[in-house]
N, C-alpha and C positions, 0 to 999 in steps of 0.2 A: 074685532072680528078677525080671526085667524084665516089664512087663505087656503087651509087644508082642513079635512075633517078630523074632529077631536071627539072621543067618546067619554062621557062621564060614567064612573063606575062607583056604585055604592052598595053596601050591604042590604039584605032584605029587611033588616030591622036596625034602627039606630043603636049605637053602642051604649048610649045612656039617655036619660031624659032631656039632658041639656048639653049633650056633646055627640058629635057625629063626624066621620071622616069621608071624604070623597077622593077618588083618583082620577087622573085624566091621562088618556092615551092618544098620541098622534098615530092615526090609523095609517096614512100614507107612508110615513117614515118608520112605522112599527117601533116607535120609542115611547118610553114612559115620560110624560111631561111634569107630573108632580102630584101633590095632594093638597087638599085644603081642609080645614077644620071649621065646623060650625058650632058656635057656642049660643045656647038658648038664653032666655031672659033670667032664668034662675041660676045661671053659671056664674059663681063668685070667685073662683080661684082656679089657677092652673093645678092645684093639688087634687082637684076633682077628676082629672084625667087618670085612669088607672095606671099605676107606675109599672105594672108588669106588661103593659101594652107595648109590643115590639113591631118592627116593620113586617116581620113574617106574619104576625097576628093580623095586621092590617091587610096583607095580601090574601090571607085566608078568608077575611071577612068580605073581601071584594070578589070572591069566586062565586 
């Protein structure tokens, strides 16, 4: 448990059936903590992540 508030950010819809991303923000320090990826049971390969997905795309999804 972190000693300060953290907000989890995610898109309104998953990126795919077996892949989604989440972002985490430190509210007190107003800083970006990082991201996490969720892989479903049918996820077989990193090749299933869209190659064209960029950090900017992820930021747009999180808005």
